[in-house]
C-alpha angles and dihedrals in degrees: 000000000000114000089218122027121180121185121191093325116188130176124193130185128194113222102182106298093342126093116214118202102211093171129013118203097316113186121183142139127215119194126216113271096024125136107214133174120209110206141175140124120275111293092027094115098253094124092047090050090049092053089048095048088044091051088239086122140014129230125255088225138000136048131285120191119191113185088344092305119119104232097168096094097041126128124234095267094048090047089049088055091049094048093050094050104035110026132058111195125210111188132196092241094046091232094221126162103253097210092046125083124235092266095053092046091055094046092058100092087049091054088053090049091055096244115163120255095259096046089048093052097045093045092047093049090050090052093048089050088053091060095043098254103115086123096052102053096116097042124109124230091257090056092055133078118244091259093050092050089053089051090054089051089050092051089048088054091051097045094088091047086239126199091235136024105214113197119184113199087324098178095041093111097040136090121248095259092049093043089057089049089056096045089051088054089052089052092054092048086051091052090052089059106266121145107233129191117188124194112200142139093210116096094204090058093041088054091070086068124084098224131031126209113193121199127200124175094344098310138095105260096177138359114188146144118266115233117233 
């Protein structure tokens, strides 16, 4: 069974009197354990596709199955539950709470999931260890480098043991050396069996993945393996 299955997914937006076709009947499948890059220029539909895969939005038409569950018709509360359980997000801007230390930032999804304090702490410490930050658990974001902040964000994405790690331009705010460091971390996570979906417009970042899906004008223009 595919982890992700999209069948003829379309997403329309009304901008005043104009209808924007962000996605046009996109069909694709992603298997558990894959490392996929979604690419395309600005306006190609890649952010819309990411929002749909991440259950941040629902399609205008078509069907989306995540883990064999049809999520395309779910309401906001149901989507929030699926997001918290199934998807770990990593954003370009890190999205960390500035007044909270690394440990508390990583614990957040577990607080929403209703885990008890001891479980939260142990699981968050383990996630921080996985990204090489055991010595930074009590540091706040402003006491960390850009790369360390993104590692905290990756640990937070891992903490619920999600089905998918969804990374949106995860190196967009990092210099090239730090970008390579973060991409090496994703590679390690992939080798441990995580399913990773990377949204990027940078070819050198996409080349870390093992499959590249290119969008153009809301359609899949190509879908092919990445040679390593």
